[in-house]
N, CA, C, O and the ligand as a Tripos MOL2 file, in Angstrom:
@<TRIPOS>MOLECULE
protein
  305   303    77     0     0
PROTEIN
NO_CHARGES

@<TRIPOS>ATOM
      1 N           0.9750   -9.1290   -0.1840 N.3       1 MET1
      2 CA          0.0280   -9.4940    0.8690 C.3       1 MET1
      3 C          -0.4800   -8.2640    1.5520 C.2       1 MET1
      4 O           0.2390   -7.2770    1.7110 O.2       1 MET1
      5 N          -1.7370   -8.3260    1.9590 N.am      2 ALA2
      6 CA         -2.3750   -7.1130    2.4530 C.3       2 ALA2
      7 C          -3.2060   -7.4020    3.6770 C.2       2 ALA2
      8 O          -3.5290   -8.5470    3.9920 O.2       2 ALA2
      9 N          -3.5430   -6.3180    4.3580 N.am      3 ILE3
     10 CA         -4.4520   -6.4100    5.4910 C.3       3 ILE3
     11 C          -5.7070   -5.6100    5.1160 C.2       3 ILE3
     12 O          -5.6190   -4.4280    4.7830 O.2       3 ILE3
     13 N          -6.8560   -6.2530    5.1710 N.am      4 TYR4
     14 CA         -8.0920   -5.5970    4.8540 C.3       4 TYR4
     15 C          -8.9140   -5.3880    6.0960 C.2       4 TYR4
     16 O          -9.0420   -6.2800    6.9340 O.2       4 TYR4
     17 N          -9.4720   -4.1940    6.2090 N.am      5 TYR5
     18 CA        -10.3910   -3.9070    7.3050 C.3       5 TYR5
     19 C         -11.8030   -3.9910    6.7630 C.2       5 TYR5
     20 O         -12.1500   -3.3060    5.8000 O.2       5 TYR5
     21 N         -12.6160   -4.8310    7.3820 N.am      6 GLN6
     22 CA        -13.9390   -5.0890    6.8620 C.3       6 GLN6
     23 C         -14.9480   -5.0120    7.9910 C.2       6 GLN6
     24 O         -14.6810   -5.4700    9.1020 O.2       6 GLN6
     25 N         -16.1270   -4.4230    7.7050 N.am      7 CYS7
     26 CA        -17.1630   -4.3550    8.7340 C.3       7 CYS7
     27 C         -17.8010   -5.7280    8.8860 C.2       7 CYS7
     28 O         -18.1700   -6.3610    7.8970 O.2       7 CYS7
     29 N         -17.9320   -6.1950   10.1540 N.am      8 LYS8
     30 CA        -18.4570   -7.5500   10.3460 C.3       8 LYS8
     31 C         -19.9710   -7.5630   10.2230 C.2       8 LYS8
     32 O         -20.5670   -8.6390   10.1680 O.2       8 LYS8
     33 N         -20.6170   -6.3840   10.1780 N.am      9 HIS9
     34 CA        -22.0700   -6.3630   10.0800 C.3       9 HIS9
     35 C         -22.5180   -6.1970    8.6220 C.2       9 HIS9
     36 O         -23.3610   -6.9620    8.1530 O.2       9 HIS9
     37 N         -21.9770   -5.2250    7.9070 N.am     10 CYS10
     38 CA        -22.4340   -4.9800    6.5420 C.3      10 CYS10
     39 C         -21.4130   -5.4080    5.4820 C.2      10 CYS10
     40 O         -21.6460   -5.2410    4.2850 O.2      10 CYS10
     41 N         -20.2990   -5.9500    5.9240 N.am     11 GLN11
     42 CA        -19.2580   -6.4710    5.0350 C.3      11 GLN11
     43 C         -18.5800   -5.4110    4.1780 C.2      11 GLN11
     44 O         -17.8690   -5.7610    3.2360 O.2      11 GLN11
     45 N         -18.7700   -4.1390    4.4680 N.am     12 SER12
     46 CA        -18.1360   -3.1510    3.6040 C.3      12 SER12
     47 C         -16.6470   -3.0640    3.8950 C.2      12 SER12
     48 O         -16.2070   -3.2100    5.0350 O.2      12 SER12
     49 N         -15.8980   -2.8290    2.8560 N.am     13 ARG13
     50 CA        -14.4310   -2.7540    2.9330 C.3      13 ARG13
     51 C         -14.0550   -1.3760    3.4330 C.2      13 ARG13
     52 O         -14.4170   -0.3800    2.8050 O.2      13 ARG13
     53 N         -13.3410   -1.2870    4.5420 N.am     14 LEU14
     54 CA        -13.0970    0.0180    5.1780 C.3      14 LEU14
     55 C         -11.6780    0.5300    4.9780 C.2      14 LEU14
     56 O         -11.4080    1.7180    5.1550 O.2      14 LEU14
     57 N         -10.7780   -0.3690    4.6120 N.am     15 GLY15
     58 CA         -9.4180    0.0960    4.4310 C.3      15 GLY15
     59 C          -8.4960   -1.0460    4.0930 C.2      15 GLY15
     60 O          -8.8310   -2.2140    4.2920 O.2      15 GLY15
     61 N          -7.3370   -0.7040    3.5820 N.am     16 MET16
     62 CA         -6.3840   -1.7450    3.1920 C.3      16 MET16
     63 C          -4.9740   -1.2440    3.4270 C.2      16 MET16
     64 O          -4.6510   -0.0970    3.1200 O.2      16 MET16
     65 N          -4.1290   -2.1200    3.9800 N.am     17 LEU17
     66 CA         -2.7360   -1.7870    4.2240 C.3      17 LEU17
     67 C          -1.8650   -2.8500    3.6150 C.2      17 LEU17
     68 O          -2.2430   -4.0220    3.5890 O.2      17 LEU17
     69 N          -0.6980   -2.4650    3.1190 N.am     18 GLU18
     70 CA          0.2740   -3.4660    2.6930 C.3      18 GLU18
     71 C           0.9960   -3.9610    3.9370 C.2      18 GLU18
     72 O           1.4280   -3.1730    4.7790 O.2      18 GLU18
     73 N           1.1190   -5.2940    4.0380 N.am     19 LYS19
     74 CA          1.7150   -5.8680    5.2530 C.3      19 LYS19
     75 C           3.1590   -5.3960    5.4370 C.2      19 LYS19
     76 O           3.6300   -5.2260    6.5620 O.2      19 LYS19
     77 N           3.8440   -5.1900    4.3280 N.am     20 LYS20
     78 CA          5.2740   -4.8230    4.4580 C.3      20 LYS20
     79 C           5.4490   -3.4230    5.0430 C.2      20 LYS20
     80 O           6.5320   -3.0680    5.5070 O.2      20 LYS20
     81 N           4.3650   -2.6250    5.0170 N.am     21 ASP21
     82 CA          4.4560   -1.2250    5.5160 C.3      21 ASP21
     83 C           4.2220   -1.1300    7.0240 C.2      21 ASP21
     84 O           4.5710   -0.1240    7.6420 O.2      21 ASP21
     85 N           3.6460   -2.1510    7.6080 N.am     22 VAL22
     86 CA          3.2900   -2.0380    9.0300 C.3      22 VAL22
     87 C           3.7040   -3.3000    9.7950 C.2      22 VAL22
     88 O           3.9060   -4.3680    9.2170 O.2      22 VAL22
     89 N           3.8190   -3.1360   11.0840 N.am     23 THR23
     90 CA          4.1120   -4.2740   11.9690 C.3      23 THR23
     91 C           2.8720   -4.5290   12.8110 C.2      23 THR23
     92 O           1.9890   -3.6770   12.9100 O.2      23 THR23
     93 N           2.8140   -5.7120   13.4170 N.am     24 GLU24
     94 CA          1.7020   -6.0290   14.2900 C.3      24 GLU24
     95 C           1.6150   -5.0840   15.4870 C.2      24 GLU24
     96 O           0.5340   -4.7970   16.0010 O.2      24 GLU24
     97 N           2.7870   -4.6120   15.9140 N.am     25 GLN25
     98 CA          2.8350   -3.6510   17.0300 C.3      25 GLN25
     99 C           2.1580   -2.3540   16.6190 C.2      25 GLN25
    100 O           1.3730   -1.7880   17.3800 O.2      25 GLN25
    101 N           2.4650   -1.8800   15.4080 N.am     26 GLU26
    102 CA          1.8960   -0.6190   14.9390 C.3      26 GLU26
    103 C           0.3750   -0.7200   14.8100 C.2      26 GLU26
    104 O          -0.3400    0.2570   15.0330 O.2      26 GLU26
    105 N          -0.1110   -1.9100   14.4470 N.am     27 LEU27
    106 CA         -1.5430   -2.1010   14.3190 C.3      27 LEU27
    107 C          -2.2360   -2.3330   15.6500 C.2      27 LEU27
    108 O          -3.4620   -2.2620   15.7460 O.2      27 LEU27
    109 N          -1.4290   -2.6150   16.6930 N.am     28 GLY28
    110 CA         -2.0060   -2.8660   18.0100 C.3      28 GLY28
    111 C          -2.4040   -4.3130   18.1890 C.2      28 GLY28
    112 O          -2.9910   -4.6620   19.2130 O.2      28 GLY28
    113 N          -2.1000   -5.1800   17.2120 N.am     29 PHE29
    114 CA         -2.4700   -6.5800   17.3310 C.3      29 PHE29
    115 C          -1.8340   -7.2620   18.5250 C.2      29 PHE29
    116 O          -2.4140   -8.1740   19.1130 O.2      29 PHE29
    117 N          -0.6370   -6.8150   18.8790 N.am     30 ASP30
    118 CA          0.0980   -7.4670   19.9620 C.3      30 ASP30
    119 C          -0.5500   -7.1770   21.3150 C.2      30 ASP30
    120 O          -0.2420   -7.8370   22.3070 O.2      30 ASP30
    121 N          -1.4480   -6.1890   21.3560 N.am     31 ARG31
    122 CA         -2.1430   -5.8660   22.6350 C.3      31 ARG31
    123 C          -3.4430   -6.6530   22.8040 C.2      31 ARG31
    124 O          -4.0740   -6.6080   23.8600 O.2      31 ARG31
    125 N          -3.8350   -7.3730   21.7520 N.am     32 LEU32
    126 CA         -5.0500   -8.1710   21.8410 C.3      32 LEU32
    127 C          -4.7740   -9.4800   22.5440 C.2      32 LEU32
    128 O          -3.6660  -10.0110   22.4710 O.2      32 LEU32
    129 N          -5.7960  -10.0100   23.2370 N.am     33 THR33
    130 CA         -5.6360  -11.3420   23.8100 C.3      33 THR33
    131 C          -5.7890  -12.3400   22.6780 C.2      33 THR33
    132 O          -6.2270  -11.9970   21.5800 O.2      33 THR33
    133 N          -5.4120  -13.6060   22.9700 N.am     34 GLN34
    134 CA         -5.5380  -14.6520   21.9950 C.3      34 GLN34
    135 C          -6.9650  -14.7970   21.4860 C.2      34 GLN34
    136 O          -7.2010  -14.9930   20.2940 O.2      34 GLN34
    137 N          -7.9150  -14.6970   22.4190 N.am     35 GLU35
    138 CA         -9.3220  -14.8080   22.0750 C.3      35 GLU35
    139 C          -9.8000  -13.6820   21.1710 C.2      35 GLU35
    140 O         -10.5430  -13.9020   20.2140 O.2      35 GLU35
    141 N          -9.3520  -12.4530   21.5000 N.am     36 GLU36
    142 CA         -9.7230  -11.3080   20.6940 C.3      36 GLU36
    143 C          -9.1790  -11.4520   19.2540 C.2      36 GLU36
    144 O          -9.8500  -11.1310   18.2730 O.2      36 GLU36
    145 N          -7.9510  -11.9450   19.1830 N.am     37 ARG37
    146 CA         -7.3590  -12.1460   17.8670 C.3      37 ARG37
    147 C          -8.1820  -13.1400   17.0420 C.2      37 ARG37
    148 O          -8.4470  -12.9120   15.8620 O.2      37 ARG37
    149 N          -8.5820  -14.2440   17.6800 N.am     38 GLN38
    150 CA         -9.3440  -15.2490   16.9630 C.3      38 GLN38
    151 C         -10.7010  -14.6980   16.5270 C.2      38 GLN38
    152 O         -11.2900  -15.1250   15.5340 O.2      38 GLN38
    153 N         -11.1660  -13.7370   17.3130 N.am     39 ASP39
    154 CA        -12.4720  -13.1670   17.0620 C.3      39 ASP39
    155 C         -12.4790  -12.1880   15.8720 C.2      39 ASP39
    156 O         -13.4440  -12.1470   15.1100 O.2      39 ASP39
    157 N         -11.4110  -11.4100   15.7190 N.am     40 ILE40
    158 CA        -11.4600  -10.3390   14.7310 C.3      40 ILE40
    159 C         -10.4550  -10.4670   13.6170 C.2      40 ILE40
    160 O         -10.5880   -9.7880   12.5990 O.2      40 ILE40
    161 N          -9.4390  -11.3200   13.7690 N.am     41 ILE41
    162 CA         -8.4030  -11.3900   12.7380 C.3      41 ILE41
    163 C          -8.4670  -12.7550   12.0250 C.2      41 ILE41
    164 O          -8.3870  -13.8020   12.6670 O.2      41 ILE41
    165 N          -8.6110  -12.7270   10.7120 N.am     42 PHE42
    166 CA         -8.6940  -13.9340    9.9230 C.3      42 PHE42
    167 C          -7.6710  -13.9180    8.7960 C.2      42 PHE42
    168 O          -7.5060  -12.9040    8.1180 O.2      42 PHE42
    169 N          -6.9990  -15.0160    8.5990 N.am     43 ASN43
    170 CA         -6.0240  -15.1130    7.5060 C.3      43 ASN43
    171 C          -6.6270  -16.0210    6.4350 C.2      43 ASN43
    172 O          -7.2020  -17.0650    6.7470 O.2      43 ASN43
    173 N          -6.4910  -15.6120    5.1570 N.am     44 ASP44
    174 CA         -6.9830  -16.4740    4.1020 C.3      44 ASP44
    175 C          -5.8320  -17.2830    3.5170 C.2      44 ASP44
    176 O          -4.6810  -17.1470    3.9310 O.2      44 ASP44
    177 N          -6.1690  -18.1280    2.5460 N.am     45 LEU45
    178 CA         -5.1910  -19.0500    1.9620 C.3      45 LEU45
    179 C          -4.0380  -18.3560    1.2780 C.2      45 LEU45
    180 O          -2.9610  -18.9320    1.1240 O.2      45 LEU45
    181 N          -4.2570  -17.1220    0.8680 N.am     46 TYR46
    182 CA         -3.2370  -16.4290    0.0750 C.3      46 TYR46
    183 C          -2.2970  -15.5740    0.9200 C.2      46 TYR46
    184 O          -1.4090  -14.8990    0.3980 O.2      46 TYR46
    185 N          -2.5120  -15.6160    2.2530 N.am     47 GLY47
    186 CA         -1.6350  -14.8570    3.1200 C.3      47 GLY47
    187 C          -2.1640  -13.4490    3.4230 C.2      47 GLY47
    188 O          -1.5110  -12.6690    4.1170 O.2      47 GLY47
    189 N          -3.3480  -13.1340    2.8980 N.am     48 ASP48
    190 CA         -3.9560  -11.8830    3.2390 C.3      48 ASP48
    191 C          -4.6540  -11.9860    4.5930 C.2      48 ASP48
    192 O          -5.0890  -13.0600    5.0090 O.2      48 ASP48
    193 N          -4.7480  -10.8690    5.2530 N.am     49 THR49
    194 CA         -5.3710  -10.8420    6.5870 C.3      49 THR49
    195 C          -6.6120   -9.9530    6.5570 C.2      49 THR49
    196 O          -6.6020   -8.8640    5.9830 O.2      49 THR49
    197 N          -7.6600  -10.4350    7.1780 N.am     50 TYR50
    198 CA         -8.8920   -9.6420    7.2760 C.3      50 TYR50
    199 C          -9.1440   -9.2950    8.7330 C.2      50 TYR50
    200 O          -9.1220  -10.1670    9.6020 O.2      50 TYR50
    201 N          -9.3840   -8.0120    8.9950 N.am     51 VAL51
    202 CA         -9.6610   -7.5590   10.3360 C.3      51 VAL51
    203 C         -11.1320   -7.1480   10.3970 C.2      51 VAL51
    204 O         -11.5460   -6.2170    9.7060 O.2      51 VAL51
    205 N         -11.9110   -7.8290   11.2110 N.am     52 HIS52
    206 CA        -13.3170   -7.5460   11.3050 C.3      52 HIS52
    207 C         -13.5810   -6.5150   12.3830 C.2      52 HIS52
    208 O         -13.2980   -6.7230   13.5630 O.2      52 HIS52
    209 N         -14.1370   -5.3880   11.9350 N.am     53 ILE53
    210 CA        -14.4710   -4.3080   12.8760 C.3      53 ILE53
    211 C         -15.8890   -3.8670   12.6070 C.2      53 ILE53
    212 O         -16.5710   -4.4320   11.7520 O.2      53 ILE53
    213 N         -16.3460   -2.8390   13.3490 N.am     54 THR54
    214 CA        -17.6760   -2.2940   13.1400 C.3      54 THR54
    215 C         -17.5370   -0.9110   12.5130 C.2      54 THR54
    216 O         -16.8800   -0.0370   13.0780 O.2      54 THR54
    217 N         -18.1570   -0.7040   11.3370 N.am     55 CYS55
    218 CA        -18.0000    0.5730   10.6730 C.3      55 CYS55
    219 C         -18.8560    1.6380   11.3580 C.2      55 CYS55
    220 O         -19.6720    1.3320   12.2280 O.2      55 CYS55
    221 N         -18.6560    2.8850   10.9540 N.am     56 GLU56
    222 CA        -19.3170    4.0040   11.6050 C.3      56 GLU56
    223 C         -20.8400    3.9170   11.5340 C.2      56 GLU56
    224 O         -21.5200    4.1640   12.5290 O.2      56 GLU56
    225 N         -21.3710    3.5730   10.3850 N.am     57 SER57
    226 CA        -22.8250    3.5780   10.2860 C.3      57 SER57
    227 C         -23.4610    2.4230   11.0450 C.2      57 SER57
    228 O         -24.5560    2.5560   11.5930 O.2      57 SER57
    229 N         -22.7610    1.2800   11.0740 N.am     58 CYS58
    230 CA        -23.2990    0.1790   11.8590 C.3      58 CYS58
    231 C         -23.1850    0.4940   13.3610 C.2      58 CYS58
    232 O         -24.0700    0.1410   14.1390 O.2      58 CYS58
    233 N         -22.1080    1.1490   13.7540 N.am     59 GLN59
    234 CA        -21.9490    1.5260   15.1400 C.3      59 GLN59
    235 C         -23.0540    2.4640   15.5510 C.2      59 GLN59
    236 O         -23.6020    2.3550   16.6480 O.2      59 GLN59
    237 N         -23.3900    3.4160   14.6410 N.am     60 GLU60
    238 CA        -24.4910    4.3570   14.9120 C.3      60 GLU60
    239 C         -25.7960    3.6170   15.1370 C.2      60 GLU60
    240 O         -26.5310    3.9120   16.0790 O.2      60 GLU60
    241 N         -26.0800    2.6610   14.2760 N.am     61 THR61
    242 CA        -27.2940    1.8680   14.3910 C.3      61 THR61
    243 C         -27.3290    1.1230   15.7160 C.2      61 THR61
    244 O         -28.3520    1.0920   16.4000 O.2      61 THR61
    245 N         -26.1920    0.5210   16.0680 N.am     62 LEU62
    246 CA        -26.1300   -0.2240   17.3230 C.3      62 LEU62
    247 C         -26.3350    0.6990   18.5210 C.2      62 LEU62
    248 O         -26.9950    0.3400   19.4960 O.2      62 LEU62
    249 N         -25.7440    1.9190   18.4260 N.am     63 ASP63
    250 CA        -25.8880    2.8730   19.5250 C.3      63 ASP63
    251 C         -27.3460    3.3290   19.6490 C.2      63 ASP63
    252 O         -27.8730    3.5010   20.7480 O.2      63 ASP63
    253 N         -27.9780    3.5180   18.4830 N.am     64 ARG64
    254 CA        -29.3220    4.0720   18.4720 C.3      64 ARG64
    255 C         -30.3730    3.0510   18.9260 C.2      64 ARG64
    256 O         -31.3620    3.3930   19.5750 O.2      64 ARG64
    257 N         -30.1260    1.7990   18.5640 N.am     65 TYR65
    258 CA        -31.1210    0.7670   18.8940 C.3      65 TYR65
    259 C         -30.5070   -0.3520   19.7160 C.2      65 TYR65
    260 O         -30.5140   -1.5070   19.2900 O.2      65 TYR65
    261 N         -29.9890   -0.0360   20.8570 N.am     66 PRO66
    262 CA        -29.3170   -1.0860   21.6680 C.3      66 PRO66
    263 C         -30.3100   -2.1490   22.0960 C.2      66 PRO66
    264 O         -29.9220   -3.2810   22.3850 O.2      66 PRO66
    265 N         -31.6070   -1.7940   22.1410 N.am     67 GLU67
    266 CA        -32.6030   -2.7480   22.6600 C.3      67 GLU67
    267 C         -33.2320   -3.5530   21.5450 C.2      67 GLU67
    268 O         -34.1010   -4.3860   21.8030 O.2      67 GLU67
    269 N         -32.8160   -3.3270   20.3170 N.am     68 ARG68
    270 CA        -33.5420   -3.9530   19.2130 C.3      68 ARG68
    271 C         -33.5770   -5.4650   19.3310 C.2      68 ARG68
    272 O         -34.6080   -6.0930   19.0910 O.2      68 ARG68
    273 N         -32.4500   -6.0440   19.6990 N.am     69 ASN69
    274 CA        -32.4400   -7.4980   19.8370 C.3      69 ASN69
    275 C         -33.3720   -7.9560   20.9410 C.2      69 ASN69
    276 O         -34.0580   -8.9690   20.8040 O.2      69 ASN69
    277 N         -33.3960   -7.2110   22.0340 N.am     70 ALA70
    278 CA        -34.2740   -7.5510   23.1490 C.3      70 ALA70
    279 C         -35.7290   -7.4430   22.7070 C.2      70 ALA70
    280 O         -36.5570   -8.2680   23.0940 O.2      70 ALA70
    281 N         -36.0490   -6.4270   21.8970 N.am     71 TRP71
    282 CA        -37.4170   -6.2440   21.4290 C.3      71 TRP71
    283 C         -37.8710   -7.4380   20.6250 C.2      71 TRP71
    284 O         -38.9280   -8.0100   20.8910 O.2      71 TRP71
    285 N         -37.0810   -7.8130   19.6480 N.am     72 SER72
    286 CA        -37.5340   -8.9130   18.7850 C.3      72 SER72
    287 C         -37.6930  -10.1870   19.6110 C.2      72 SER72
    288 O         -38.5180  -11.0450   19.2970 O.2      72 SER72
    289 N         -36.9210  -10.2940   20.6330 N.am     73 TYR73
    290 CA        -37.0550  -11.4570   21.5230 C.3      73 TYR73
    291 C         -38.3980  -11.3880   22.2490 C.2      73 TYR73
    292 O         -39.0850  -12.4030   22.3700 O.2      73 TYR73
    293 N         -38.7780  -10.2080   22.7310 N.am     74 LEU74
    294 CA        -40.0030  -10.0480   23.4790 C.3      74 LEU74
    295 C         -41.2260  -10.2400   22.5830 C.2      74 LEU74
    296 O         -42.2200  -10.8330   23.0010 O.2      74 LEU74
    297 N         -41.1500   -9.7410   21.3620 N.am     75 ILE75
    298 CA        -42.2720   -9.8390   20.4290 C.3      75 ILE75
    299 C         -42.5980  -11.2980   20.1220 C.2      75 ILE75
    300 O         -43.7620  -11.6840   20.0080 O.2      75 ILE75
    301 N         -41.5390  -12.0960   19.9920 N.am     76 GLN76
    302 CA        -41.7780  -13.5060   19.7380 C.3      76 GLN76
    303 C         -42.3830  -14.1520   20.9660 C.2      76 GLN76
    304 O         -42.6630  -15.3510   20.9580 O.2      76 GLN76
    305 ZN        -21.0740   -1.7930    8.6810 Zn       77 ZN77
@<TRIPOS>BOND
     1     1     2 1
     2     2     3 1
     3     3     4 2
     4     3     5 am
     5     5     6 1
     6     6     7 1
     7     7     8 2
     8     7     9 am
     9     9    10 1
    10    10    11 1
    11    11    12 2
    12    11    13 am
    13    13    14 1
    14    14    15 1
    15    15    16 2
    16    15    17 am
    17    17    18 1
    18    18    19 1
    19    19    20 2
    20    19    21 am
    21    21    22 1
    22    22    23 1
    23    23    24 2
    24    23    25 am
    25    25    26 1
    26    26    27 1
    27    27    28 2
    28    27    29 am
    29    29    30 1
    30    30    31 1
    31    31    32 2
    32    31    33 am
    33    33    34 1
    34    34    35 1
    35    35    36 2
    36    35    37 am
    37    37    38 1
    38    38    39 1
    39    39    40 2
    40    39    41 am
    41    41    42 1
    42    42    43 1
    43    43    44 2
    44    43    45 am
    45    45    46 1
    46    46    47 1
    47    47    48 2
    48    47    49 am
    49    49    50 1
    50    50    51 1
    51    51    52 2
    52    51    53 am
    53    53    54 1
    54    54    55 1
    55    55    56 2
    56    55    57 am
    57    57    58 1
    58    58    59 1
    59    59    60 2
    60    59    61 am
    61    61    62 1
    62    62    63 1
    63    63    64 2
    64    63    65 am
    65    65    66 1
    66    66    67 1
    67    67    68 2
    68    67    69 am
    69    69    70 1
    70    70    71 1
    71    71    72 2
    72    71    73 am
    73    73    74 1
    74    74    75 1
    75    75    76 2
    76    75    77 am
    77    77    78 1
    78    78    79 1
    79    79    80 2
    80    79    81 am
    81    81    82 1
    82    82    83 1
    83    83    84 2
    84    83    85 am
    85    85    86 1
    86    86    87 1
    87    87    88 2
    88    87    89 am
    89    89    90 1
    90    90    91 1
    91    91    92 2
    92    91    93 am
    93    93    94 1
    94    94    95 1
    95    95    96 2
    96    95    97 am
    97    97    98 1
    98    98    99 1
    99    99   100 2
   100    99   101 am
   101   101   102 1
   102   102   103 1
   103   103   104 2
   104   103   105 am
   105   105   106 1
   106   106   107 1
   107   107   108 2
   108   107   109 am
   109   109   110 1
   110   110   111 1
   111   111   112 2
   112   111   113 am
   113   113   114 1
   114   114   115 1
   115   115   116 2
   116   115   117 am
   117   117   118 1
   118   118   119 1
   119   119   120 2
   120   119   121 am
   121   121   122 1
   122   122   123 1
   123   123   124 2
   124   123   125 am
   125   125   126 1
   126   126   127 1
   127   127   128 2
   128   127   129 am
   129   129   130 1
   130   130   131 1
   131   131   132 2
   132   131   133 am
   133   133   134 1
   134   134   135 1
   135   135   136 2
   136   135   137 am
   137   137   138 1
   138   138   139 1
   139   139   140 2
   140   139   141 am
   141   141   142 1
   142   142   143 1
   143   143   144 2
   144   143   145 am
   145   145   146 1
   146   146   147 1
   147   147   148 2
   148   147   149 am
   149   149   150 1
   150   150   151 1
   151   151   152 2
   152   151   153 am
   153   153   154 1
   154   154   155 1
   155   155   156 2
   156   155   157 am
   157   157   158 1
   158   158   159 1
   159   159   160 2
   160   159   161 am
   161   161   162 1
   162   162   163 1
   163   163   164 2
   164   163   165 am
   165   165   166 1
   166   166   167 1
   167   167   168 2
   168   167   169 am
   169   169   170 1
   170   170   171 1
   171   171   172 2
   172   171   173 am
   173   173   174 1
   174   174   175 1
   175   175   176 2
   176   175   177 am
   177   177   178 1
   178   178   179 1
   179   179   180 2
   180   179   181 am
   181   181   182 1
   182   182   183 1
   183   183   184 2
   184   183   185 am
   185   185   186 1
   186   186   187 1
   187   187   188 2
   188   187   189 am
   189   189   190 1
   190   190   191 1
   191   191   192 2
   192   191   193 am
   193   193   194 1
   194   194   195 1
   195   195   196 2
   196   195   197 am
   197   197   198 1
   198   198   199 1
   199   199   200 2
   200   199   201 am
   201   201   202 1
   202   202   203 1
   203   203   204 2
   204   203   205 am
   205   205   206 1
   206   206   207 1
   207   207   208 2
   208   207   209 am
   209   209   210 1
   210   210   211 1
   211   211   212 2
   212   211   213 am
   213   213   214 1
   214   214   215 1
   215   215   216 2
   216   215   217 am
   217   217   218 1
   218   218   219 1
   219   219   220 2
   220   219   221 am
   221   221   222 1
   222   222   223 1
   223   223   224 2
   224   223   225 am
   225   225   226 1
   226   226   227 1
   227   227   228 2
   228   227   229 am
   229   229   230 1
   230   230   231 1
   231   231   232 2
   232   231   233 am
   233   233   234 1
   234   234   235 1
   235   235   236 2
   236   235   237 am
   237   237   238 1
   238   238   239 1
   239   239   240 2
   240   239   241 am
   241   241   242 1
   242   242   243 1
   243   243   244 2
   244   243   245 am
   245   245   246 1
   246   246   247 1
   247   247   248 2
   248   247   249 am
   249   249   250 1
   250   250   251 1
   251   251   252 2
   252   251   253 am
   253   253   254 1
   254   254   255 1
   255   255   256 2
   256   255   257 am
   257   257   258 1
   258   258   259 1
   259   259   260 2
   260   259   261 am
   261   261   262 1
   262   262   263 1
   263   263   264 2
   264   263   265 am
   265   265   266 1
   266   266   267 1
   267   267   268 2
   268   267   269 am
   269   269   270 1
   270   270   271 1
   271   271   272 2
   272   271   273 am
   273   273   274 1
   274   274   275 1
   275   275   276 2
   276   275   277 am
   277   277   278 1
   278   278   279 1
   279   279   280 2
   280   279   281 am
   281   281   282 1
   282   282   283 1
   283   283   284 2
   284   283   285 am
   285   285   286 1
   286   286   287 1
   287   287   288 2
   288   287   289 am
   289   289   290 1
   290   290   291 1
   291   291   292 2
   292   291   293 am
   293   293   294 1
   294   294   295 1
   295   295   296 2
   296   295   297 am
   297   297   298 1
   298   298   299 1
   299   299   300 2
   300   299   301 am
   301   301   302 1
   302   302   303 1
   303   303   304 2
@<TRIPOS>SUBSTRUCTURE
     1 MET1         2 RESIDUE 1 A MET
     2 ALA2         6 RESIDUE 1 A ALA
     3 ILE3        10 RESIDUE 1 A ILE
     4 TYR4        14 RESIDUE 1 A TYR
     5 TYR5        18 RESIDUE 1 A TYR
     6 GLN6        22 RESIDUE 1 A GLN
     7 CYS7        26 RESIDUE 1 A CYS
     8 LYS8        30 RESIDUE 1 A LYS
     9 HIS9        34 RESIDUE 1 A HIS
    10 CYS10       38 RESIDUE 1 A CYS
    11 GLN11       42 RESIDUE 1 A GLN
    12 SER12       46 RESIDUE 1 A SER
    13 ARG13       50 RESIDUE 1 A ARG
    14 LEU14       54 RESIDUE 1 A LEU
    15 GLY15       58 RESIDUE 1 A GLY
    16 MET16       62 RESIDUE 1 A MET
    17 LEU17       66 RESIDUE 1 A LEU
    18 GLU18       70 RESIDUE 1 A GLU
    19 LYS19       74 RESIDUE 1 A LYS
    20 LYS20       78 RESIDUE 1 A LYS
    21 ASP21       82 RESIDUE 1 A ASP
    22 VAL22       86 RESIDUE 1 A VAL
    23 THR23       90 RESIDUE 1 A THR
    24 GLU24       94 RESIDUE 1 A GLU
    25 GLN25       98 RESIDUE 1 A GLN
    26 GLU26      102 RESIDUE 1 A GLU
    27 LEU27      106 RESIDUE 1 A LEU
    28 GLY28      110 RESIDUE 1 A GLY
    29 PHE29      114 RESIDUE 1 A PHE
    30 ASP30      118 RESIDUE 1 A ASP
    31 ARG31      122 RESIDUE 1 A ARG
    32 LEU32      126 RESIDUE 1 A LEU
    33 THR33      130 RESIDUE 1 A THR
    34 GLN34      134 RESIDUE 1 A GLN
    35 GLU35      138 RESIDUE 1 A GLU
    36 GLU36      142 RESIDUE 1 A GLU
    37 ARG37      146 RESIDUE 1 A ARG
    38 GLN38      150 RESIDUE 1 A GLN
    39 ASP39      154 RESIDUE 1 A ASP
    40 ILE40      158 RESIDUE 1 A ILE
    41 ILE41      162 RESIDUE 1 A ILE
    42 PHE42      166 RESIDUE 1 A PHE
    43 ASN43      170 RESIDUE 1 A ASN
    44 ASP44      174 RESIDUE 1 A ASP
    45 LEU45      178 RESIDUE 1 A LEU
    46 TYR46      182 RESIDUE 1 A TYR
    47 GLY47      186 RESIDUE 1 A GLY
    48 ASP48      190 RESIDUE 1 A ASP
    49 THR49      194 RESIDUE 1 A THR
    50 TYR50      198 RESIDUE 1 A TYR
    51 VAL51      202 RESIDUE 1 A VAL
    52 HIS52      206 RESIDUE 1 A HIS
    53 ILE53      210 RESIDUE 1 A ILE
    54 THR54      214 RESIDUE 1 A THR
    55 CYS55      218 RESIDUE 1 A CYS
    56 GLU56      222 RESIDUE 1 A GLU
    57 SER57      226 RESIDUE 1 A SER
    58 CYS58      230 RESIDUE 1 A CYS
    59 GLN59      234 RESIDUE 1 A GLN
    60 GLU60      238 RESIDUE 1 A GLU
    61 THR61      242 RESIDUE 1 A THR
    62 LEU62      246 RESIDUE 1 A LEU
    63 ASP63      250 RESIDUE 1 A ASP
    64 ARG64      254 RESIDUE 1 A ARG
    65 TYR65      258 RESIDUE 1 A TYR
    66 PRO66      262 RESIDUE 1 A PRO
    67 GLU67      266 RESIDUE 1 A GLU
    68 ARG68      270 RESIDUE 1 A ARG
    69 ASN69      274 RESIDUE 1 A ASN
    70 ALA70      278 RESIDUE 1 A ALA
    71 TRP71      282 RESIDUE 1 A TRP
    72 SER72      286 RESIDUE 1 A SER
    73 TYR73      290 RESIDUE 1 A TYR
    74 LEU74      294 RESIDUE 1 A LEU
    75 ILE75      298 RESIDUE 1 A ILE
    76 GLN76      302 RESIDUE 1 A GLN
    77 ZN77       305 GROUP 0 **** ****
């Protein structure tokens, strides 16, 4: 069983850990609220875990165009 880190914007796979090598405490999962966990951590049928995060290039885009969503709203 494994933990996959995946970008929630472009779906690229950012990393993988074997569950037996790490604990939830080491990953910082225990510091998340219940809502945050539901938001970013997903378990599939096979016992693998997916952690949805924002990759570097998507973060750059978001930082560079923070108003983009507002713009498209105004144009409409
Ligand atoms: Zn991305």
